[in-house]
Each structure stands twice: as structure tokens, then as C-alpha cells.
C-alpha positions as CSV (number, residue, x, y, z in Angstrom):
1,M,95.4,7.0,-134.8
2,I,98.2,9.4,-133.8
3,L,97.2,12.2,-131.5
4,E,99.1,15.4,-130.8
5,P,100.2,15.9,-127.1
6,H,97.7,18.7,-126.6
7,H,94.9,16.5,-127.8
8,I,95.9,13.9,-125.3
9,E,95.9,16.6,-122.5
10,I,92.4,17.7,-123.6
11,I,91.1,14.1,-123.3
12,G,92.7,13.9,-119.8
13,Y,91.0,17.2,-118.7
14,C,87.6,16.0,-120.1
15,A,87.9,12.7,-118.3
16,A,89.0,14.5,-115.1
17,F,86.1,16.9,-115.3
18,L,83.5,14.2,-116.0
19,T,84.6,11.8,-113.2
20,T,84.9,14.6,-110.7
21,V,81.5,16.2,-111.5
22,A,79.9,12.8,-111.5
23,F,80.9,12.4,-107.8
24,L,79.4,15.7,-106.7
25,P,75.7,14.6,-106.4
26,Q,76.6,11.9,-103.9
27,A,78.8,14.3,-101.9
28,I,76.2,17.0,-101.8
29,Q,73.4,14.6,-100.8
30,S,75.6,13.1,-98.1
31,W,76.4,16.6,-96.7
32,R,72.8,17.8,-96.8
33,T,71.0,14.8,-95.4
34,R,73.7,13.3,-93.2
35,D,72.1,10.0,-94.2
36,L,75.1,7.7,-94.8
37,S,73.3,4.4,-94.2
38,G,73.6,3.4,-97.8
39,I,77.4,4.0,-97.9
40,S,79.7,1.1,-97.2
41,L,82.6,2.1,-94.8
42,G,84.9,-0.5,-96.4
43,M,84.2,0.6,-99.9
44,Y,84.6,4.2,-99.2
45,S,87.8,3.6,-97.3
46,L,89.3,1.7,-100.3
47,F,87.9,4.3,-102.7
48,T,89.4,7.2,-100.8
49,A,92.8,5.4,-100.5
50,G,92.7,4.6,-104.2
51,V,92.0,8.2,-105.2
52,G,94.8,9.3,-102.8
53,L,97.2,7.0,-104.7
54,W,96.0,8.4,-108.0
55,L,96.8,11.8,-106.7
56,V,100.3,10.7,-105.6
57,Y,100.8,9.1,-109.0
58,G,99.7,12.3,-110.8
59,L,102.1,14.3,-108.7
60,I,105.0,11.9,-109.5
61,I,104.4,12.0,-113.2
62,E,103.4,15.7,-113.1
63,K,100.2,15.4,-115.0
64,W,97.8,18.2,-114.2
65,P,94.5,16.4,-115.2
66,L,95.3,13.7,-112.7
67,I,96.4,16.1,-110.0
68,L,93.4,18.4,-110.3
69,A,90.7,15.8,-110.6
70,N,92.1,13.6,-107.8
71,S,92.8,16.5,-105.5
72,L,89.1,17.5,-105.7
73,T,87.8,14.0,-105.6
74,F,90.1,13.0,-102.7
75,T,88.8,16.0,-100.7
76,L,85.2,15.2,-101.4
77,A,85.6,11.4,-100.7
78,L,87.6,12.1,-97.5
79,S,84.9,14.4,-96.2
80,I,82.2,11.8,-96.9
81,L,84.4,9.1,-95.3
82,L,84.8,11.3,-92.2
83,L,81.1,11.8,-92.0
84,K,80.5,8.1,-92.3
85,L,83.1,7.4,-89.5
86,R,81.4,10.0,-87.3
87,H,77.9,8.5,-88.1
88,T,79.1,5.0,-87.4
89,A,80.7,6.0,-84.0
90,K,77.4,7.7,-83.0
91,Q,75.4,4.5,-83.8
92,E,77.8,2.4,-81.7
93,K,77.2,4.5,-78.6
């Protein structure tokens, strides 16, 4: 199967949209409830770092689907990670 470049871009934008939107319910629930007990600090740290690297990769190769999706997902993941760090620090006091 041979795809035209614009078809490949459409696939990228669809994948970016779906994976970013799929992340929103967790982010919204975490912000609203402030209940982060079910979130692993290690996993979220690795996840956020990985998304950050995907963003850097997208910037390097100049691919907008990667840049847009990972910018938004990195922002959401970082906000949840910071909430988790704050929650963990409060529990240790």
C-alpha cells in the first residue's frame, strides 16, 4: 500500500488527537478530586519524561502531529506529576 504524504499526515493527526484526548479524563479527575493515591510516582515520572522526549523528537524532525500532541500531553502529564509530588510531600510531613 502506497500512501500520499497528506494521507500520512492525516493518520498522524488522528493518532495525536486520540492519544491526547484519551489522556484528558485522568487529568480532569486528578485535578478535580486531588486524589492521586492510585498514581505511581515512578510511572508518571517516566511517562512525563518520555512524552517530553517525544516532543523534542517531533521538534527535531519538524512534524506537527508529534509537536502538537506531545506539547499538550506533556503539559497535562507534568501538571499531574507536580500534583503527585505535592501530595506525596504533604503525606510525608
